[in-house]
TIDO-722228 format. One line per field, with one value per residue (C-alpha): residue number from 1; x, y negated, z. Coordinates in steps of 0.05 Angstrom, whole numbers. Layout:
BEGIN
num = (NUM ...)
east = (X ...)
north = (Y ...)
up = (Z ...)
***
This chain:
BEGIN
num = (1 2 3 4 5 6 7 8 9 10 11 12 13 14 15 16 17 18 19 20 21 22 23 24 25 26 27 28 29 30 31 32 33 34 35 36 37 38 39 40 41 42 43 44 45 46 47 48 49 50 51 52 53 54 55 56 57 58 59 60 61 62 63 64 65 66 67 68 69 70 71 72 73 74 75 76 77 78 79 80 81 82 83 84 85 86 87 88 89 90 91 92 93 94 95 96 97 98 99 100 101 102 103 104 105 106 107 108 109 110 111 112 113 114 115 116 117 118 119 120 121 122 123 124 125 126 127 128 129 130 131 132 133 134 135 136 137 138 139 140 141 142 143 144 145 146 147 148 149 150 151 152 153 154 155 156 157 158 159 160 161 162 163 164 165 166 167 168 169)
east = (1060 1012 1025 971 946 892 847 843 778 742 729 657 617 596 559 487 478 470 414 436 379 336 289 272 252 177 192 236 182 130 174 183 108 96 143 109 39 60 90 29 -16 24 27 -47 -80 -28 -47 -84 -22 -57 -15 -42 -39 -77 -129 -136 -147 -201 -236 -233 -259 -315 -335 -329 -351 -332 -277 -222 -150 -129 -176 -147 -76 -93 -128 -71 -15 18 42 4 53 51 -25 -25 21 -25 -86 -50 -38 -110 -137 -93 -124 -192 -208 -215 -237 -223 -280 -275 -311 -372 -361 -286 -262 -190 -204 -218 -274 -255 -300 -292 -309 -352 -286 -260 -322 -318 -244 -257 -315 -268 -210 -248 -256 -182 -163 -208 -174 -106 -130 -153 -84 -52 -87 -97 -53 -89 -154 -211 -191 -118 -139 -180 -122 -73 -117 -125 -50 -32 -84 -51 18 -9 -45 19 58 3 17 89 76 54 17 -43 -49 -117 -153 -187 -260)
north = (-396 -347 -301 -298 -228 -212 -154 -100 -101 -41 -44 -61 -2 -12 53 65 85 160 179 250 292 233 233 306 290 279 236 190 183 170 116 82 85 56 -2 -17 -13 -58 -110 -111 -117 -175 -212 -203 -199 -227 -301 -295 -268 -200 -138 -69 -51 -112 -101 -28 -50 -99 -45 5 -44 -66 6 24 -36 -25 25 30 10 83 105 51 73 144 124 82 124 69 73 33 -25 -34 -34 -87 -130 -121 -139 -199 -226 -215 -243 -305 -317 -308 -249 -196 -198 -149 -141 -98 -33 -26 49 41 -24 -6 -1 -54 -49 -81 -124 -168 -241 -278 -304 -232 -207 -266 -254 -180 -197 -243 -194 -131 -147 -166 -100 -62 -97 -78 -6 -6 -31 23 79 46 95 156 186 196 270 252 202 255 304 254 243 318 331 276 305 373 342 309 373 413 365 365 439 422 359 348 284 297 252 225 263 225 239)
up = (-43 -71 -128 -180 -181 -230 -214 -266 -303 -331 -405 -425 -449 -521 -534 -510 -438 -427 -380 -366 -340 -318 -378 -363 -291 -281 -220 -261 -315 -261 -231 -299 -309 -240 -254 -321 -289 -232 -280 -324 -263 -234 -301 -318 -250 -203 -213 -147 -112 -107 -115 -134 -60 -37 -91 -70 2 -18 -59 -2 50 3 -10 65 106 179 164 216 204 215 159 113 130 111 47 20 50 91 163 215 219 143 144 199 155 95 136 167 96 75 140 135 66 97 52 107 179 235 284 347 332 376 386 403 434 417 342 290 239 173 131 70 80 29 -1 -4 -40 -88 -104 -114 -161 -200 -203 -221 -295 -299 -266 -314 -373 -343 -337 -410 -431 -389 -425 -493 -529 -500 -525 -475 -470 -457 -404 -369 -376 -347 -286 -277 -285 -236 -188 -194 -180 -117 -96 -105 -62 -9 3 20 60 131 112 68 7 -12 -66 -121 -134)
***
């Protein structure tokens, strides 16, 4: 009843993949670096199911007890609904609590719980080890230069963007 049609198949490529202009693009290199950093973080720190974003949120709330969700959203450059989702995850794990802000009943003040502070205390040495691996092939001067250059990239984009990006101290 049916005829056996075989679909034509493209020959497999044996030679190395050409990347075109990608290696010359800073954005492409930054993305590769971001992926490598995220993988290392998840392998070496992620045993607690904490991503770099969740760790950053814990650090910010610890450093700024009582901060508002809107301040957190601005600091980590996420929209409000994404911040709510992140906080829901941390609150479900009893790491963060949202308390109505006394000065604004429509806003939540964010605080780490005792479990949140304990987890942050446990994770911080692991994150610092991850950070050392990240820059292990760079001298102290190169590390400072990299931070400065990345800061300049961000500052340059801030001038062209309606949403300000956080500036590192």
